[in-house]
C-alpha positions as CSV (number, residue, x, y, z in Angstrom):
1,M,0.2,-0.1,0.0
2,Y,1.4,3.4,-1.0
3,L,1.8,6.0,2.0
4,R,1.3,9.5,1.2
5,P,4.8,11.3,2.1
6,S,4.4,13.7,4.8
7,A,4.5,17.5,4.2
8,P,7.3,19.7,5.7
9,E,5.4,21.8,8.3
10,A,7.3,25.1,7.3
11,A,6.5,24.6,3.4
12,T,2.7,24.0,4.6
13,R,2.4,27.2,6.4
14,F,4.0,29.1,3.3
15,L,1.5,27.6,1.2
16,S,-1.3,29.2,3.1
17,F,0.8,32.6,3.1
18,V,1.4,32.5,-0.7
19,N,-2.3,31.6,-1.6
20,A,-3.5,34.6,0.5
21,S,-0.9,36.9,-1.0
22,P,-1.7,37.6,-4.6
23,T,-0.2,41.2,-4.3
24,P,2.5,43.0,-2.2
25,F,-0.6,44.7,-0.1
26,H,-1.7,41.1,0.7
27,A,1.6,40.2,1.8
28,V,2.3,43.1,3.8
29,H,-1.3,42.6,5.4
30,N,-0.7,39.0,6.2
31,A,2.7,39.4,7.7
32,A,1.4,42.4,9.9
33,I,-1.3,39.9,11.1
34,H,1.7,37.1,11.9
35,L,3.6,39.6,13.7
36,E,0.8,40.9,16.0
37,K,-0.1,37.5,16.8
38,A,3.5,37.2,17.8
39,G,3.3,40.3,20.1
40,F,4.3,43.1,17.9
41,R,2.8,46.5,18.2
42,K,2.3,48.6,15.0
43,I,3.6,52.3,15.2
44,R,3.5,54.8,12.5
45,E,6.1,56.7,10.7
46,K,4.6,60.0,11.3
47,D,4.3,59.5,15.1
48,E,6.8,60.2,17.6
49,W,8.6,57.2,18.7
50,E,10.5,58.7,21.8
51,T,8.2,57.6,24.2
52,V,6.7,54.4,22.5
53,V,9.9,52.5,21.4
54,Q,11.4,50.7,24.6
55,P,14.1,48.2,25.0
56,G,12.5,44.6,25.1
57,G,9.8,45.9,22.8
58,K,8.5,44.5,19.3
59,Y,7.4,46.8,16.8
60,Y,6.6,47.0,13.2
61,F,5.2,49.9,10.6
62,T,4.3,49.9,7.2
63,R,4.5,52.1,4.3
64,N,1.8,52.7,1.6
65,Q,0.5,49.2,2.5
66,A,3.3,48.0,0.4
67,A,6.3,47.5,2.5
68,L,7.0,46.6,6.1
69,V,9.7,46.9,8.6
70,A,9.6,45.3,11.8
71,F,12.2,45.1,14.6
72,T,12.7,43.8,18.2
73,L,15.1,45.4,20.7
74,P,17.2,44.0,23.2
75,H,16.8,44.3,27.0
76,N,19.8,46.3,27.2
77,W,19.4,48.3,24.2
78,T,20.9,51.7,23.6
79,H,21.3,54.4,20.7
80,G,24.5,52.9,18.8
81,S,23.3,49.4,18.7
82,G,23.8,47.7,15.4
83,L,20.7,46.3,13.5
84,S,20.7,42.7,12.2
85,I,18.4,42.8,9.3
86,V,16.8,40.4,6.9
87,A,15.8,42.6,3.6
88,T,13.3,40.7,1.2
89,H,10.8,42.0,-1.5
90,V,7.2,41.1,-1.8
91,D,6.7,42.1,-5.4
92,S,6.7,39.7,-8.4
93,P,6.4,40.0,-12.0
94,N,2.6,40.3,-12.9
95,L,-0.1,42.2,-15.1
96,K,-1.6,45.4,-13.9
97,V,-4.8,46.6,-14.8
98,R,-4.1,50.0,-16.7
99,P,-5.8,53.2,-15.4
100,V,-8.0,53.2,-18.4
101,S,-8.6,49.4,-18.8
102,K,-12.0,49.3,-20.9
103,R,-11.6,47.6,-24.3
104,T,-14.0,45.9,-26.6
105,K,-13.2,43.8,-29.9
106,S,-15.0,41.6,-31.9
107,G,-17.6,41.1,-29.4
108,Y,-15.5,40.6,-26.4
109,L,-15.3,42.5,-23.3
110,Q,-11.3,43.0,-22.8
111,V,-9.2,44.6,-20.0
112,G,-6.1,46.7,-20.8
113,V,-3.1,45.5,-18.8
114,E,0.6,46.6,-18.5
115,T,3.5,44.4,-17.9
116,Y,5.4,44.7,-14.7
117,G,8.9,43.2,-14.3
118,G,10.6,40.7,-16.4
119,G,7.9,37.9,-16.4
120,I,8.1,34.6,-18.5
121,W,5.0,35.9,-20.2
122,H,3.9,33.2,-22.2
123,S,3.5,31.1,-19.0
124,W,0.3,33.4,-18.4
125,L,-1.3,32.3,-21.7
126,D,-4.3,30.0,-21.1
127,R,-4.3,30.3,-17.2
128,D,-7.5,31.0,-15.1
129,L,-6.9,34.4,-14.0
130,S,-8.4,37.0,-11.3
131,V,-7.6,40.2,-10.0
132,A,-6.8,41.3,-6.7
133,G,-5.2,44.6,-5.1
134,R,-6.4,47.7,-3.4
135,I,-9.3,50.0,-4.0
136,V,-9.8,53.7,-2.9
137,V,-13.6,53.9,-1.6
138,T,-15.6,56.6,0.0
139,D,-18.1,56.4,2.8
140,K,-21.2,57.8,3.8
141,S,-19.5,60.5,5.6
142,G,-17.1,61.5,2.6
143,N,-13.9,60.0,4.0
144,Y,-11.6,58.0,1.8
145,T,-9.8,54.7,2.6
146,S,-8.0,52.0,0.8
147,K,-9.6,48.4,1.0
148,L,-7.9,45.2,0.0
149,V,-9.5,42.9,-2.5
150,K,-9.2,39.4,-3.5
151,V,-11.7,38.1,-6.3
152,D,-11.3,34.4,-5.6
153,R,-12.6,33.0,-8.9
154,P,-11.5,33.2,-12.3
155,I,-12.9,35.8,-14.5
156,L,-10.0,36.6,-17.2
157,R,-8.2,34.6,-19.7
158,I,-5.4,35.4,-22.1
159,P,-6.3,32.8,-25.1
160,T,-3.7,31.2,-27.4
161,V,-4.6,30.7,-31.2
162,A,-5.7,27.5,-32.2
163,I,-3.1,25.3,-34.0
164,H,-5.4,25.0,-36.8
165,L,-5.1,28.8,-37.4
166,D,-1.5,29.2,-36.8
167,R,0.8,25.9,-37.9
168,D,3.8,27.8,-36.1
169,V,2.4,28.7,-32.8
170,N,4.6,26.2,-31.0
171,N,7.7,28.3,-32.5
172,Q,6.4,31.5,-31.3
173,L,7.2,32.1,-27.9
174,I,7.8,35.8,-28.6
175,F,4.8,37.7,-29.0
176,N,3.4,41.4,-29.3
177,Q,2.8,42.4,-25.6
178,E,0.7,45.1,-26.5
179,T,-1.6,43.8,-29.3
180,Q,-1.8,40.0,-28.5
181,F,-1.3,39.9,-24.8
182,I,-4.7,41.4,-23.7
183,P,-6.9,39.4,-21.3
184,I,-10.8,38.8,-22.3
185,L,-13.3,39.6,-19.5
186,G,-16.5,38.2,-21.0
187,L,-18.7,38.8,-23.9
188,I,-20.6,41.9,-24.8
189,E,-24.2,41.5,-23.8
190,K,-25.5,43.4,-26.6
191,Q,-23.8,41.5,-29.1
192,L,-25.4,38.2,-27.4
193,N,-28.8,39.7,-27.7
194,G,-28.1,40.5,-31.6
195,Q,-27.7,44.1,-31.2
196,K,-25.0,45.8,-32.9
197,E,-22.5,47.8,-30.6
198,K,-19.5,50.2,-31.8
199,E,-16.3,48.5,-31.2
200,S,-13.7,50.8,-29.3
201,N,-10.2,49.9,-28.5
202,D,-9.6,52.7,-25.8
203,A,-12.0,55.0,-23.5
204,G,-11.2,58.4,-24.8
205,T,-10.5,61.0,-22.6
206,A,-12.8,59.8,-19.8
207,S,-11.7,60.6,-16.2
208,A,-14.0,59.2,-14.1
209,T,-13.4,55.6,-12.6
210,Q,-17.0,54.4,-13.9
211,D,-16.1,55.6,-17.3
212,N,-12.5,54.2,-17.8
213,H,-13.5,50.6,-16.7
214,H,-15.9,48.1,-17.7
215,A,-19.3,48.6,-15.4
216,A,-19.4,44.5,-14.9
217,L,-15.8,44.7,-13.4
218,L,-16.3,47.6,-11.2
219,E,-19.6,45.8,-10.0
220,L,-17.8,42.9,-9.4
221,L,-15.1,44.6,-7.2
222,A,-18.1,46.6,-5.5
223,N,-19.8,43.0,-4.5
224,E,-16.5,41.8,-3.0
225,L,-16.5,44.8,-0.7
226,S,-20.3,45.0,-0.1
227,I,-20.3,48.7,-1.5
228,T,-21.9,50.2,-4.9
229,S,-19.9,50.7,-7.8
230,E,-20.1,54.6,-7.7
231,E,-18.3,54.2,-4.1
232,I,-15.1,53.0,-6.1
233,Q,-12.9,55.8,-6.4
234,D,-9.5,54.5,-8.0
235,F,-8.0,51.3,-7.7
236,E,-4.6,49.6,-8.1
237,L,-5.3,45.9,-9.5
238,S,-3.1,43.2,-10.5
239,L,-3.8,39.9,-12.3
240,Y,-3.0,36.3,-10.7
241,D,-3.7,32.9,-11.0
242,T,-6.2,31.2,-9.4
243,Q,-4.6,28.0,-9.2
244,P,-3.5,27.3,-5.5
245,A,0.1,26.6,-4.7
246,T,0.9,23.0,-3.6
247,L,3.3,20.6,-2.6
248,G,4.6,18.3,-5.6
249,G,7.0,15.5,-6.2
250,I,7.2,12.0,-5.6
251,N,8.0,12.7,-1.9
252,N,6.4,16.2,-1.5
253,E,10.0,17.4,-2.0
254,F,8.8,20.2,-4.2
255,I,6.6,23.4,-4.0
256,F,4.8,24.3,-7.0
257,S,3.5,28.0,-6.6
258,P,3.4,31.5,-8.1
259,R,5.2,34.7,-6.8
260,M,7.8,32.5,-4.7
261,D,10.4,35.1,-6.0
262,N,10.3,36.3,-3.5
263,L,7.5,35.5,-1.2
264,V,9.5,32.3,0.1
265,S,12.3,34.6,1.6
266,S,9.8,37.1,2.9
267,F,7.6,34.3,4.7
268,C,10.8,33.0,6.1
269,A,12.0,36.2,7.5
270,V,8.5,36.8,9.1
271,E,8.6,33.5,10.7
272,A,12.0,33.5,12.1
273,L,11.4,37.1,13.9
274,A,7.9,36.2,14.9
275,Q,9.5,33.0,16.4
276,Y,12.8,34.6,18.2
277,S,12.2,36.0,21.5
278,P,15.0,38.2,22.8
279,T,16.6,37.4,26.2
280,P,17.7,39.9,29.2
281,S,21.2,38.4,28.7
282,F,22.7,40.5,26.2
283,P,25.5,42.8,27.4
284,P,25.0,46.7,26.6
285,N,25.5,47.1,22.9
286,E,26.4,43.8,22.2
287,G,22.9,42.4,21.4
288,N,21.6,44.0,18.0
289,V,18.1,45.1,17.0
290,N,16.7,42.1,15.2
291,C,14.7,43.6,11.9
292,I,13.3,42.5,9.0
293,A,12.5,44.7,5.8
294,L,10.2,43.8,3.3
295,F,10.3,46.0,0.2
296,N,8.1,46.6,-2.9
297,H,9.2,47.2,-6.3
298,E,12.4,45.3,-6.2
299,E,11.6,43.7,-9.7
300,I,11.9,47.3,-11.6
301,G,14.6,48.8,-9.7
302,S,13.7,49.4,-6.0
303,V,13.1,53.2,-6.7
304,S,10.1,54.0,-5.2
305,T,9.0,55.1,-2.1
306,S,8.5,51.6,-0.9
307,G,11.3,50.1,-2.5
308,A,15.1,49.2,-1.2
309,E,16.3,52.5,-2.5
310,S,13.7,54.7,-0.4
311,S,14.5,56.3,3.0
312,L,13.0,53.3,5.0
313,I,16.3,51.9,6.5
314,P,18.2,55.0,6.7
315,S,15.0,56.4,8.6
316,L,15.0,53.3,11.1
317,L,18.8,53.8,11.5
318,N,18.5,57.5,12.2
319,R,15.4,57.1,14.7
320,L,17.1,54.4,16.8
321,S,20.7,56.3,16.7
322,P,19.8,59.8,16.4
323,T,23.2,61.5,16.9
324,P,26.1,61.6,14.1
325,S,28.2,59.3,16.6
326,T,25.5,56.8,17.5
327,L,24.4,56.6,13.9
328,A,28.0,55.9,12.5
329,Q,28.3,53.2,15.6
330,S,25.0,51.5,14.5
331,I,26.0,51.4,10.9
332,T,29.5,49.9,12.1
333,R,27.9,47.2,14.1
334,S,24.9,46.5,11.9
335,F,24.7,43.3,8.9
336,L,22.3,42.8,6.6
337,I,21.2,39.6,4.9
338,S,19.6,40.3,1.3
339,A,17.5,37.3,0.7
340,D,16.1,36.6,-2.5
341,M,15.7,33.3,-4.6
342,G,18.5,31.8,-6.4
343,H,18.7,29.6,-9.7
344,A,18.6,25.8,-9.2
345,I,20.6,23.7,-11.6
346,H,18.1,22.6,-14.6
347,P,18.6,19.2,-15.7
348,S,17.8,20.3,-19.4
349,Y,19.9,23.7,-19.1
350,T,22.8,22.5,-17.5
351,S,25.0,24.6,-19.3
352,K,23.6,28.0,-17.9
353,H,25.5,27.4,-15.0
354,E,29.3,27.6,-14.2
355,D,30.7,24.3,-13.7
356,N,31.4,24.5,-10.2
357,H,28.4,26.7,-9.1
358,K,25.2,24.5,-9.7
359,P,22.9,24.6,-6.6
360,L,20.4,21.9,-5.9
361,M,17.0,22.5,-4.2
362,N,16.7,21.0,-0.7
363,A,20.6,21.1,-0.4
364,G,20.8,24.3,1.7
365,V,20.7,28.0,1.5
366,V,22.8,29.5,-1.5
367,V,25.3,32.3,-0.9
368,K,25.2,34.4,-4.1
369,T,28.7,35.9,-5.2
370,N,29.7,38.5,-8.0
371,A,32.8,40.0,-8.5
372,K,31.2,43.0,-10.3
373,Q,29.3,43.6,-7.2
374,R,25.7,42.6,-8.8
375,Y,25.7,40.8,-5.5
376,A,27.0,42.3,-2.3
377,S,28.7,38.9,-0.8
378,D,32.2,39.3,0.2
379,A,34.8,36.9,1.7
380,I,33.8,38.2,5.4
381,T,29.8,38.4,4.8
382,S,29.9,35.2,3.4
383,F,32.2,33.6,6.2
384,I,29.5,34.9,8.8
385,V,26.5,33.5,7.0
386,K,28.3,30.2,6.6
387,Q,29.1,30.1,10.7
388,L,25.6,31.2,11.5
389,A,24.0,28.4,9.2
390,A,26.6,26.0,10.8
391,R,25.0,26.8,14.6
392,K,21.8,25.2,13.3
393,G,23.6,22.2,11.5
394,G,22.6,23.6,7.9
395,K,24.5,23.5,4.8
396,V,25.5,26.3,2.3
397,Q,25.6,26.4,-1.3
398,E,27.6,28.8,-3.7
399,Y,26.3,30.6,-6.8
400,E,28.5,32.5,-9.0
401,V,27.1,33.3,-12.8
402,R,29.1,32.3,-15.7
403,N,31.3,35.1,-17.6
404,D,29.4,34.8,-20.8
405,M,26.2,35.4,-19.0
406,A,24.6,38.7,-17.5
407,C,24.1,38.6,-13.8
408,G,20.9,39.7,-12.0
409,S,20.9,41.7,-9.0
410,T,18.9,42.2,-5.8
411,V,18.5,44.9,-3.1
412,G,21.7,44.0,-1.5
413,P,24.0,46.2,-3.6
414,M,21.7,49.1,-3.1
415,L,21.3,48.8,0.6
416,S,25.2,48.4,1.1
417,K,25.7,51.6,0.1
418,I,24.5,52.5,3.6
419,G,27.6,51.4,4.9
420,I,26.2,48.0,6.3
421,R,28.0,44.8,5.7
422,T,25.8,42.8,3.6
423,V,25.8,39.3,1.9
424,D,23.4,37.9,-0.8
425,V,21.5,34.5,-0.1
426,G,18.8,33.0,-1.3
427,N,17.0,29.6,-2.1
428,A,17.6,27.6,-4.9
429,M,14.5,27.5,-7.6
430,L,13.6,26.6,-11.1
431,S,11.3,28.7,-13.4
432,M,12.0,32.1,-11.9
433,H,9.5,34.7,-13.0
434,S,7.0,32.2,-14.5
435,I,3.4,32.4,-13.4
436,R,4.2,28.8,-11.9
437,E,7.6,28.4,-10.2
438,T,9.3,25.4,-8.5
439,A,11.3,25.4,-5.3
440,G,12.5,22.9,-2.6
441,S,9.8,22.2,0.2
442,H,12.5,21.5,2.6
443,D,14.5,24.7,1.9
444,V,11.7,26.7,3.7
445,Q,12.8,25.4,6.9
446,N,16.4,26.0,6.0
447,A,15.9,29.7,5.5
448,V,13.9,30.0,8.6
449,D,16.6,28.2,10.8
450,L,19.4,30.6,9.0
451,F,17.6,33.6,9.6
452,T,16.6,32.4,13.1
453,S,20.5,31.8,13.9
454,F,21.3,35.2,12.6
455,F,18.9,36.6,15.1
456,E,20.1,34.5,18.0
457,G,24.0,34.6,17.5
458,F,25.2,37.2,15.2
459,A,26.7,39.4,18.1
460,E,28.6,36.4,19.3
461,V,30.2,35.5,15.8
462,D,30.8,39.3,15.2
463,K,32.4,39.4,18.5
464,Q,35.1,36.6,17.3
465,L,35.8,38.4,14.1
466,A,38.5,41.1,13.8
467,I,38.8,43.2,10.6
468,D,39.7,46.8,11.0
């Protein structure tokens, strides 16, 4: 009798997180819920922190619903203490609904979309798609608020052309993203009733939300929020695949899921910080402030107010160490793990990897190095991570790109400009930036263990290291 293999617990928890987080707004919201259950207190950037932030406390704040920073203060915390930061991002390549999305053609209701990030766009064809994001609404008092929405059923599809109509379709992975990549929402009702309706590919100069989008779409969104469509003032919506993430492989060794780049790292960072509890045994200034930073817009350069090049980390450093002297001390004592998914060796494309740098899934966290500093790792920061992984019995793999291939990048190099020692790591995966990616189910716990060891033991490892 065949026995179903057991599911790794951490991977199962990740499935719940990623299925509930189709957009960065949802990922930040769900991370905040998890942190609050672990005793974290929400604070706001616009408030004074002096009487609120205290030694031994747990705090988090968000920016624009799209980025989150959380931190715990040791019991002997003073100004000038370093920060132990795990930095990730919560955005992934997707299709965003245009500000004027109303389109019709050949009897079909269509929704105009814009590509975001470097997606493997052909993987979005013939998928059961829906929309999620945030909606600005007004209430009966005339006040405005932003509410999250997630339509849980398939409403959109980007159909391919039948092979009978295009015998070369299997050779055409490249297509026009403006004219051949338009989702269909439904059929024009008047066409179904035999009445002729003028076709239009744009909404002219209409500025009102009700004029810019199909009434059927607005009504659907309104029903999800139990409001009227007239209460919708604006929205920021993305398309997502409604097929849930799941464990796969003969022994449940894989995760098949959207958005694992980079929600795996984000989930693991939240888990590690929520699970870790500081103790009063840290000597003054030796126990770092443990911190996670979940950024937005990494896939398009991190240049927004919620991206890694924003003021989020510099502002936190300044508020926790408000004088030039203590700020300089804090930066010197800090360490940042830039956590972003990495490339596992592909059995059909082994030549895409350098011969001695072929990471495997479920074989430990990958340290990413690049001599051109597209990754921020160096010998010192890599050594520290390896020491921290060993404290939990973890393994570390090495990755460096081939000389004849371009190297991607992460939030690490831009954050290292602050002066913080930085290392780039990630879990190995396949099909990065596809609508359905593949990663190792046991690597979720591997990353949680590394980040937990970082929060527990960095000060001790750093104390034994003499460089400058």
